[in-house]
N, C-alpha and C positions, 0 to 999 in steps of 0.2 A: 520647483521641479525636485521630485524625490532623490535623495542621495542613495548610491549603491554602494555595496561593500567594497568593490574593486577601486572606487574612487577614493575612499577613505584610506585603503592600503597604498594607493599611489602617493598621497600627500603626507602619510604618516612619517615617512623618512626625513623629509625636508623639514616638518615641524619638529621633530626630535632633535635634528642637528641644530636648528635656529635656537631652541631652547637651551641646548647645552652651551653654545656660544654666548648667548646673552647671560646665563648664569655664571659662566667663567669670567666675563668682563665684570659682572657686579661683584664677585668675590675679590677680584683684583683691585677694584676701586676701594673696597671696604678695608683692604689691607695696607692702605697708604694713609697713615695718621694725619699727614699734612693737609690731605683733602678734606678731612672731616673737621679740622680745627679752623677757627676764625678768631679775629682779635679786632678790638676797637679801643683806641687810647687817644686821649687829649693831653695836651702840655699846658700847664699853668706856671708862669714864672713866680719866684718867690716875691717880687715886688713890681710895681708897674713899670719900672724902667727896665726890667729884665727882657731877655730876647723872647720873642714870640715864635712859636713853632707851629706848623700846621698839624691838624689831627692825622693820625695813621689808622688805617683799618685794612683788614683782609677777610673777604667774605667766606663763609663755609661753602665749599664746592660740592661736597657729596653729603647728603642727608640719608641716614639709614632708613627713615620711614619712606622716603622716595624710592629707595632701592628695594625695599620690601614691596611697595605697590607695583613696581615695574617687573619684579621677579614674578609676584603673583599673577599679573596679567600674561606673562610669557608662558609661565607654567600652566595657567588655566586652559589655554589653548591645547597644550600637550595633553593635559588630563582628560580634556573633553573628546579629543580625536582618538586617544587610546581606548577610553571607555566606550565610545561608539563602536569601535572595531570589535572590542572583546565582548561587548553585549551582542553584536551582530553575529560573531562567530558562534555564539550559543544557539543562535536561531537559524542560521544559513545552512541549509542541507540540501543535498542531491542524490539521486539514485545513480549507482555504478552499473551501466548497462553494456553488455557484451553480446554482439550478434543478435541484438533485439530482445535479449533476455536480461531482466533485472537481476543481477548478481547479488547485490547488497542495496537495500533500500533506505532512503533517509539518513544518509551518512553525513555527519557534521563536517564542516570545511576543516576544522583542526585535524580530524581523523584522516581526511583525504590527503592532507600534507604528509602526515605519517606514512600513509600508504605509498605515496609517491617516493619517499626516501627508502622505504623498505624494498620496493619493487626494483629500484636502481640496484641495490645490493644483491637482490635475489638473481637479477640478470647476470651480474658479474659472476656469481657462484655457478649458474647454469652454464654459462660459456666456458667455464673451466672443468666441466665434468669430463671424465675420461671416455674415449670413444674407441670401440672395437677396432683392430687393425684391419684396414681395407684390402690388405694383401691376402687374407685369410676368408673362407667360407664358414660362417657360423650359423649354429641353430641352437635353440633352447634345449637345456637337458633338464627335465623335471626332477630327476633324482638329486641333483645338486644345486638346483634353482640358480644355475648359471648358464652361460653361453659356452658352446663346445665346438671343436672343429671336427671335420671327418678323421677317421684313423688313417694315419700315414705309416706305411711300413718301410723300414730302412735296413740295410744290412750292417751287421757288426762285423768287422774284420779283425784279424790279428796278424801282426808281422811275424812270418816264419823265415828263419834263415835259410838260404839256399847257397849251393856251392857252384860257382862257374869256373870250370877248368879252362884256363887260358893256355896252358902248355902241358902236354901229357909228361909223365915221368920217363926219364931215360936212365940208362946205366949210371951216368955221372950226375944227373941233376934231378932233384924231387919235382914232383908236379908243381905247376904254378896254378894255385887256386885262389879265386876271388870270392868273398862272402858278400851276398847281397840279401836284402829282405824283401819278401813277397807279401802283398796283403791277400790273405786267404779268409774267404767267408767263414765264420764260425756260429753265427746266429742271426736273428732278426729282432729289430726293435719295432714296437707298434706304438706310436705315439699319438695321443690325443692331447690338444691344447684346451685349457678352460680359462674363463675370463669373467670377471665381475663388472666390466665396463659396459657402456651402452652403445647400441647401433647409432650411426651418425643421424639416420632419419628421426630416431627418437629424441636426440639432443636438438635438432632443428625444430621438431614439434613443441619441445618445451620452450625454446627462445620465442617462437612465434606467439605462444600463449602469454608468456610474460609481456611481451611488447604490445600485444593487443590489449591486456589488461592496464598497461601503463597509459596507452592512449585513453581508454575508457575513464580512467582515474582523472586524467587531466581535463577531460571534457566535463565530468562532473564537478571539479573544482571551479572551472570557468563558470558553469551554470550557477553554482552556490554563490560565487563571488559577484554574480549580477543580481543577487537578492536586494530588494529595496530595504532600506534599514531606517531606524530612528535616530536622529541626532541625540547624543546624551549630553546633558550639562551637569558635570559633576564638579569641575574646578572651582566655581563660585562657592559652593558649599564648603569644600575642603579648605580653601585659602580665606574664606570669610571666617572660619573658625580659627585657623592657624595664626593669621596675621591681623585678624580684626580686632 
């Protein structure tokens, strides 16, 4: 049965983890001199009446050549899986189709992964775009290439002091007068607000476009990952040269 790219991707992580564990174990074993060392000795008394002692021996428990063979076997699997995936990534392609129209054709799977990451960042950017204040009514102004509101006329007032006579003057007492201030219209402000923000509908439209393209890229990546691939055998050649 033909192997597909998504199957290789699924097993790659486990193969890489196993290879790392085996390599670490091998390195630890080689760092223990006692496991690499062995000894064999026999005892001969000086004369026939001397004490007889049994021979002593300690076998070599770790052999560097065996470790090299085991390491080569483990890493060969990793090298083969990675080579198969990387060669396949050069060949696996798919079209990015939006609303039945091919937006970009024959996109390599590596670039599809790049697009997915970039579109996620673009979506976050679009969601933060400034939106026009919904409390105002906005129209486009060709002269400023911005949005503007209808003119609003407001009264400008000025506080003018007034006298309020609380008690009229008499022969014995002056008049009791209280000063107060009255807002008197003195002119008119005509205000037009301008903004470089976007209408809410425009932001919603942009978000929908980005999300639609995200889905199209994901579908294309799944299609590319379903490409039938050729198993690559690289490890034997590499480690045949390195450790041979």
